[in-house]
C-alpha positions as CSV (number, residue, x, y, z in Angstrom):
1,M,-48.4,-39.0,-7.5
2,T,-48.2,-36.9,-10.6
3,N,-45.3,-36.6,-12.9
4,S,-46.0,-33.0,-13.5
5,L,-43.2,-30.6,-12.6
6,V,-45.8,-28.4,-10.9
7,P,-47.3,-29.7,-7.6
8,P,-51.0,-29.7,-7.1
9,A,-52.8,-26.5,-6.2
10,G,-53.2,-25.7,-2.5
11,P,-50.7,-26.1,0.3
12,Q,-48.4,-28.2,-1.8
13,R,-48.0,-25.5,-4.5
14,T,-47.6,-22.7,-1.8
15,L,-44.8,-24.7,-0.2
16,A,-43.1,-25.1,-3.6
17,L,-43.4,-21.3,-4.2
18,A,-41.9,-20.6,-0.9
19,Q,-39.0,-23.0,-1.7
20,L,-38.5,-21.4,-5.1
21,T,-38.4,-17.9,-3.7
22,N,-35.7,-18.4,-1.1
23,S,-33.7,-20.8,-3.3
24,V,-33.3,-18.0,-5.9
25,G,-31.8,-15.8,-3.3
26,D,-29.7,-18.6,-1.9
27,G,-28.4,-19.4,-5.4
28,A,-27.2,-15.9,-5.9
29,Y,-25.7,-15.9,-2.3
30,Y,-23.8,-19.2,-2.9
31,V,-21.9,-18.1,-5.9
32,T,-20.9,-14.6,-4.6
33,S,-20.5,-15.0,-0.8
34,A,-16.9,-16.2,-0.8
35,L,-15.7,-13.3,-2.9
36,Y,-17.9,-10.9,-1.0
37,F,-16.4,-11.9,2.4
38,T,-12.8,-11.8,1.1
39,H,-12.9,-8.9,-1.4
40,V,-15.5,-6.6,0.2
41,V,-15.4,-7.4,3.9
42,G,-11.7,-8.0,3.7
43,L,-11.4,-11.4,5.5
44,A,-8.7,-13.9,4.8
45,P,-10.0,-17.0,3.0
46,A,-8.9,-19.3,5.8
47,R,-10.9,-17.2,8.3
48,V,-13.9,-17.3,6.1
49,G,-13.7,-21.1,6.0
50,L,-13.2,-21.3,9.7
51,G,-16.1,-19.0,10.4
52,L,-18.5,-20.9,8.2
53,T,-17.4,-24.2,9.7
54,L,-18.1,-22.9,13.2
55,A,-21.4,-21.5,12.0
56,W,-22.7,-24.7,10.5
57,A,-21.5,-26.7,13.5
58,V,-23.6,-24.4,15.7
59,G,-26.5,-24.7,13.2
60,S,-26.4,-28.5,13.4
61,L,-26.7,-28.3,17.2
62,V,-29.6,-25.9,17.4
63,G,-31.6,-27.6,14.6
64,V,-33.1,-30.2,17.0
65,P,-34.3,-27.8,19.7
66,L,-35.7,-25.5,17.0
67,G,-37.5,-28.5,15.4
68,R,-38.8,-29.4,18.9
69,L,-40.1,-25.8,19.2
70,A,-42.0,-26.2,15.9
71,D,-43.6,-29.4,17.2
72,R,-44.7,-27.7,20.4
73,R,-45.7,-24.2,19.3
74,G,-46.9,-25.0,15.8
75,P,-44.7,-25.4,12.7
76,R,-46.3,-22.6,10.6
77,G,-45.6,-19.8,13.0
78,T,-42.2,-21.2,13.8
79,A,-41.3,-21.4,10.1
80,V,-42.4,-17.9,9.5
81,L,-40.3,-16.5,12.4
82,L,-37.3,-18.5,11.3
83,A,-37.7,-17.3,7.7
84,L,-37.7,-13.7,8.9
85,A,-34.7,-14.5,11.2
86,T,-32.8,-15.9,8.2
87,G,-33.5,-12.8,6.1
88,L,-32.3,-10.6,9.0
89,A,-29.1,-12.7,9.4
90,V,-28.4,-12.3,5.7
91,A,-29.1,-8.5,5.9
92,S,-26.6,-8.3,8.8
93,F,-23.8,-9.4,6.4
94,L,-24.2,-6.1,4.7
95,V,-22.8,-4.3,7.7
96,V,-20.2,-6.9,8.9
97,R,-16.7,-5.5,8.8
98,G,-14.7,-7.9,11.0
99,F,-14.1,-11.5,11.9
100,V,-16.0,-11.7,15.1
101,P,-19.1,-10.0,13.7
102,F,-18.9,-12.2,10.7
103,V,-18.8,-15.4,12.8
104,L,-21.8,-14.1,14.9
105,A,-23.8,-13.3,11.8
106,A,-22.9,-16.6,10.2
107,C,-23.9,-18.5,13.3
108,A,-27.3,-16.7,13.3
109,Y,-27.7,-17.5,9.6
110,A,-26.8,-21.2,9.9
111,S,-29.0,-21.6,13.0
112,A,-32.0,-20.0,11.4
113,Q,-31.6,-22.0,8.2
114,S,-31.3,-25.3,10.1
115,G,-34.3,-24.5,12.2
116,L,-36.3,-23.3,9.2
117,A,-35.6,-26.6,7.4
118,A,-36.9,-28.6,10.4
119,A,-40.0,-26.4,10.8
120,R,-40.9,-26.6,7.2
121,Q,-40.6,-30.4,7.3
122,A,-42.9,-30.5,10.3
123,L,-45.3,-28.1,8.5
124,L,-45.3,-30.4,5.4
125,A,-46.1,-33.4,7.6
126,G,-49.0,-31.6,9.1
127,L,-50.5,-30.4,5.8
128,V,-49.8,-33.4,3.5
129,S,-50.8,-37.0,3.9
130,A,-48.1,-39.6,4.5
131,G,-48.6,-41.1,1.1
132,E,-48.0,-37.7,-0.7
133,R,-44.9,-36.5,1.3
134,T,-42.2,-38.1,-0.7
135,G,-43.8,-37.0,-4.0
136,L,-44.0,-33.4,-2.7
137,L,-40.4,-33.5,-1.5
138,A,-39.4,-34.6,-5.0
139,H,-41.3,-31.5,-6.3
140,L,-39.5,-29.3,-3.8
141,Q,-36.1,-30.7,-4.7
142,S,-36.8,-29.9,-8.4
143,T,-38.0,-26.5,-7.4
144,L,-34.9,-26.0,-5.3
145,N,-32.6,-26.8,-8.2
146,A,-34.5,-24.5,-10.5
147,G,-34.3,-21.6,-8.1
148,L,-30.6,-22.2,-7.4
149,A,-30.0,-22.2,-11.2
150,V,-31.8,-18.8,-11.6
151,G,-30.1,-17.4,-8.5
152,A,-26.7,-18.6,-9.7
153,G,-27.3,-16.7,-13.0
154,L,-28.1,-13.5,-11.1
155,G,-25.0,-14.0,-8.9
156,G,-23.0,-14.5,-12.1
157,L,-24.0,-11.0,-13.3
158,A,-22.8,-9.6,-9.9
159,L,-19.5,-11.4,-10.3
160,R,-19.2,-10.0,-13.8
161,A,-19.8,-6.5,-12.6
162,G,-17.4,-7.1,-9.7
163,T,-18.4,-4.0,-7.8
164,R,-19.2,-3.6,-4.1
165,S,-22.7,-2.4,-5.0
166,A,-23.4,-5.5,-7.1
167,Y,-22.4,-7.8,-4.2
168,L,-24.5,-5.8,-1.8
169,G,-27.4,-6.1,-4.2
170,V,-27.1,-9.9,-4.1
171,F,-27.2,-10.0,-0.3
172,A,-30.2,-7.7,-0.3
173,L,-31.9,-9.9,-2.8
174,D,-31.3,-13.0,-0.6
175,A,-32.7,-11.2,2.5
176,L,-35.7,-10.1,0.5
177,S,-36.3,-13.6,-0.7
178,F,-36.7,-14.9,2.8
179,L,-39.2,-12.1,3.6
180,V,-41.3,-13.2,0.6
181,C,-40.9,-16.8,1.7
182,A,-42.3,-15.8,5.2
183,V,-45.3,-14.1,3.5
184,L,-46.0,-17.2,1.5
185,L,-45.8,-19.5,4.5
186,V,-48.3,-17.2,6.4
187,R,-50.8,-18.1,3.7
188,L,-50.7,-21.8,4.6
189,P,-53.3,-23.3,7.0
190,S,-52.2,-23.3,10.6
191,V,-51.1,-26.6,12.1
192,R,-51.6,-27.1,15.8
193,G,-48.6,-27.8,18.0
194,V,-48.8,-30.8,20.3
195,Q,-48.0,-31.1,24.0
196,V,-46.3,-34.4,24.9
197,R,-44.1,-35.8,27.5
198,T,-40.4,-35.6,26.5
199,A,-38.0,-38.4,27.0
200,G,-35.4,-36.4,28.9
201,G,-33.0,-33.7,27.7
202,L,-31.5,-36.0,25.0
203,G,-34.7,-36.2,23.1
204,V,-34.2,-37.8,19.7
205,L,-30.8,-39.1,20.7
206,R,-32.4,-41.6,23.0
207,D,-34.0,-43.2,19.9
208,R,-30.9,-45.2,19.0
209,P,-32.3,-47.0,15.9
210,Y,-33.2,-43.6,14.4
211,V,-29.7,-42.3,15.2
212,V,-28.2,-45.3,13.3
213,V,-30.4,-44.6,10.3
214,T,-29.3,-40.9,10.4
215,L,-25.6,-41.9,10.6
216,L,-25.9,-44.3,7.7
217,N,-27.6,-41.6,5.7
218,T,-24.7,-39.2,6.5
219,V,-22.3,-41.7,5.0
220,L,-24.4,-41.8,1.8
221,L,-24.4,-38.0,1.8
222,L,-20.6,-37.7,1.7
223,R,-20.9,-37.6,-2.1
224,M,-22.5,-34.1,-1.8
225,P,-19.3,-32.1,-2.4
226,L,-18.5,-34.3,-5.4
227,L,-19.7,-31.9,-8.1
228,S,-18.4,-28.7,-6.4
229,L,-15.0,-30.0,-5.2
230,G,-14.2,-33.6,-5.9
231,L,-14.8,-33.8,-9.6
232,P,-13.3,-30.4,-10.5
233,L,-10.1,-31.3,-8.7
234,W,-10.0,-34.8,-10.2
235,I,-10.6,-33.4,-13.7
236,A,-7.9,-30.7,-13.3
237,E,-5.2,-32.9,-11.7
238,R,-5.9,-36.5,-12.8
239,T,-7.4,-36.3,-16.3
240,D,-6.8,-34.7,-19.7
241,A,-10.4,-33.6,-20.0
242,P,-11.0,-29.9,-20.6
243,T,-11.8,-27.9,-17.5
244,W,-15.0,-26.5,-19.0
245,L,-16.5,-29.9,-18.4
246,V,-16.9,-29.0,-14.7
247,S,-19.6,-26.5,-15.6
248,A,-21.2,-28.9,-18.1
249,L,-21.5,-31.7,-15.4
250,F,-23.0,-29.3,-12.9
251,V,-25.6,-28.2,-15.5
252,L,-26.3,-31.9,-16.3
253,N,-26.9,-32.7,-12.6
254,T,-29.1,-29.7,-12.0
255,G,-31.2,-30.3,-15.1
256,A,-31.6,-34.0,-14.4
257,V,-32.9,-33.4,-10.9
258,M,-35.3,-30.7,-12.1
259,V,-36.8,-33.0,-14.7
260,F,-36.5,-36.5,-13.3
261,Q,-36.6,-36.3,-9.4
262,V,-40.4,-36.5,-9.3
263,R,-40.5,-39.5,-11.6
264,M,-37.7,-41.2,-9.6
265,A,-39.8,-40.8,-6.4
266,R,-42.8,-42.4,-7.8
267,G,-43.6,-45.8,-6.2
268,I,-41.7,-45.0,-3.0
269,T,-44.6,-45.2,-0.5
270,G,-43.3,-47.0,2.5
271,L,-40.3,-48.4,4.3
272,A,-39.9,-51.4,2.0
273,S,-39.8,-49.4,-1.2
274,A,-37.6,-46.7,0.4
275,T,-35.0,-49.2,1.5
276,R,-35.0,-50.9,-1.9
277,A,-34.5,-47.5,-3.5
278,V,-31.5,-46.7,-1.2
279,R,-30.0,-50.1,-1.8
280,R,-30.3,-49.8,-5.6
281,S,-28.8,-46.3,-5.4
282,G,-25.8,-47.8,-3.6
283,W,-25.0,-50.1,-6.5
284,I,-25.5,-47.3,-9.1
285,M,-23.1,-45.0,-7.1
286,L,-20.5,-47.8,-7.1
287,A,-20.8,-48.0,-10.8
288,A,-20.5,-44.3,-11.1
289,C,-17.3,-44.3,-9.0
290,A,-15.8,-47.1,-11.2
291,V,-16.6,-45.2,-14.4
292,F,-15.1,-41.9,-13.0
293,A,-11.9,-43.8,-12.1
294,L,-11.6,-44.9,-15.8
295,S,-11.1,-41.3,-16.9
296,A,-7.6,-41.1,-15.4
297,G,-4.9,-41.6,-18.0
298,A,-7.3,-41.8,-20.9
299,S,-7.3,-39.6,-24.0
300,P,-9.2,-36.3,-23.6
301,W,-12.3,-37.4,-25.4
302,V,-12.4,-40.8,-23.8
303,A,-12.0,-39.1,-20.4
304,V,-14.9,-36.8,-21.3
305,G,-17.1,-39.7,-22.2
306,A,-16.3,-41.5,-19.0
307,L,-16.9,-38.4,-16.9
308,V,-20.3,-37.7,-18.6
309,L,-21.4,-41.4,-18.1
310,G,-20.2,-41.3,-14.5
311,A,-22.2,-38.1,-13.9
312,V,-25.3,-39.6,-15.3
313,L,-25.0,-42.6,-13.0
314,Q,-24.1,-40.4,-10.1
315,V,-27.2,-38.2,-10.5
316,A,-29.4,-41.3,-10.8
317,A,-27.9,-42.6,-7.6
318,E,-28.4,-39.2,-5.9
319,M,-32.1,-39.0,-6.9
320,G,-32.9,-42.6,-5.7
321,Q,-31.1,-42.1,-2.4
322,S,-32.8,-38.8,-1.8
323,A,-36.2,-40.1,-2.4
324,G,-35.7,-43.2,-0.2
325,S,-34.2,-41.2,2.7
326,W,-37.0,-38.7,2.6
327,Q,-39.5,-41.5,3.1
328,L,-37.5,-43.1,5.9
329,S,-36.9,-39.9,7.8
330,F,-40.7,-39.3,8.0
331,D,-42.0,-42.8,8.5
332,L,-39.6,-43.5,11.3
333,A,-40.3,-40.3,13.3
334,P,-43.1,-40.2,15.9
335,A,-46.1,-38.2,14.5
336,D,-45.9,-35.7,17.3
337,R,-42.1,-35.0,17.0
338,V,-41.6,-34.6,13.3
339,G,-39.8,-31.2,13.7
340,E,-37.4,-32.5,16.3
341,Y,-36.6,-35.7,14.4
342,Q,-36.2,-33.8,11.1
343,G,-33.9,-31.3,12.8
344,F,-31.7,-34.2,13.8
345,F,-31.9,-36.0,10.4
346,G,-30.9,-32.8,8.8
347,T,-27.6,-32.7,10.7
348,G,-26.4,-35.4,8.3
349,V,-26.3,-32.7,5.5
350,T,-24.2,-30.4,7.7
351,V,-21.8,-33.2,8.7
352,A,-21.5,-34.3,5.0
353,R,-20.8,-30.8,3.9
354,T,-18.1,-30.4,6.6
355,M,-16.4,-33.7,6.4
356,G,-17.1,-34.4,2.7
357,P,-14.4,-32.2,1.3
358,L,-11.7,-33.8,3.5
359,V,-12.9,-37.3,2.7
360,L,-13.2,-36.8,-1.0
361,T,-9.9,-35.0,-1.5
362,S,-8.1,-37.7,0.5
363,L,-9.7,-40.6,-1.3
364,L,-9.7,-39.3,-4.8
365,L,-6.6,-37.1,-5.2
366,E,-4.3,-39.1,-2.9
367,W,-5.5,-42.7,-3.6
368,G,-6.8,-42.3,-7.2
369,T,-8.7,-45.4,-8.5
370,P,-8.6,-47.3,-5.2
371,G,-10.1,-44.2,-3.5
372,W,-13.0,-44.1,-6.0
373,L,-13.7,-47.8,-5.4
374,L,-13.5,-47.4,-1.6
375,L,-16.0,-44.5,-1.9
376,G,-18.3,-46.6,-3.9
377,G,-17.9,-49.6,-1.7
378,A,-18.7,-47.6,1.4
379,T,-21.8,-46.4,-0.2
380,V,-22.9,-49.9,-1.0
381,V,-22.3,-51.1,2.6
382,A,-24.2,-48.2,4.1
383,S,-27.1,-48.6,1.6
384,Y,-27.4,-52.3,2.5
385,A,-27.2,-51.6,6.2
386,M,-30.0,-49.1,5.9
387,G,-32.6,-51.9,5.4
388,P,-32.0,-53.7,8.8
389,A,-31.5,-50.4,10.6
390,A,-34.8,-49.1,9.3
391,R,-36.6,-52.3,10.2
392,K,-35.2,-52.1,13.7
393,A,-36.3,-48.5,14.0
394,A,-39.8,-49.3,12.8
395,G,-40.1,-52.2,15.2
396,A,-38.8,-50.2,18.2
397,G,-42.3,-48.9,18.9
398,R,-40.9,-45.4,19.1
399,E,-39.9,-46.3,22.7
400,A,-37.7,-43.2,23.0
401,G,-40.5,-41.0,24.2
402,D,-43.4,-43.1,22.8
403,V,-46.6,-41.4,23.7
404,G,-48.8,-42.8,21.0
405,E,-49.6,-41.6,17.6
406,V,-50.7,-38.0,17.6
407,N,-52.1,-36.9,14.2
408,R,-51.8,-33.3,13.3
409,Q,-54.9,-31.7,11.8
410,P,-54.8,-28.4,9.9
411,A,-56.6,-25.6,11.6
412,L,-58.1,-22.7,9.7
413,A,-55.5,-20.2,8.7
414,S,-55.5,-17.1,10.7
């Protein structure tokens, strides 16, 4: 694996360009969508939150069948169609003027996004050898952060303008970014779908060891809203640190992932190294939580130092856990059902984004220091449990629909 920030030429670089393109659009969307839906569409904030929660709940449910579709019909074509569907869903926000149309458009957007993520993972598995996947995913994560940063800057310009036209321009940009993403995905070699016997309607849910691994990973992902919600509220209500530190910590996290994620993924090539990385990240996250807790009641500059150190430890834990979980999610999935399994594994992100805000605000703001330590302790427990769970999943012989190893081979691009 290379330490370069740019992946090797060929399919890997094309996948990174596709990631960069739609992440720029998404970055602009993320920073403007809440104000667009409330100020332009005219929805109450509570209704926006309810609609998005419903949408991502639906998206988490359809991710598995859409991933299964990618396995059967071919991941490239499925990914292209879902990229176009995502762009169309974003474009539909431009004409939404009520709660019900908003919920329908949001459900379409979340469903297409969830399916696209699963299809792209299946496409990656078909085009990249097993030993290179974690390295490429590290490149894609760095690319994602870079694109989100650029997009957030463009969204910031729209927020500064504050006009309806500026908001509409952001949504049009996001829709266009998925169109460009689809064009880039078309350029990739085709990967044949596979026809296999299914293990009943439950599919991946019959693979209990993989379900356990996914649940443990979901616990580790509960830290996801930390930078966007947990720390900002903690800084404002429990410390004397300046509020501008919130932005500085976000920049620190984004920049660190862009620069170091590829390096952090080096050496993770199998189940043993992946579980070690996850276990190590659990201890680092516990240390981060303890340091964050020290910022309460301290002088402003001591609080700043503790928060910065905690953020450094937190992003190190994040990168280690991400790299380890990527390896596990692929290595433990049957070769002929990567899309379906990735669709299920990806529901952990949705659950963490849905439950994370409630968990973090309850633990950190209501419990204070004990809450931080409980969060860190839960992370350590889940990270240590990941090793036995992964070994059990690896030794299960993929019995939940085991049909033998079916290796995908790239076909010539049409």
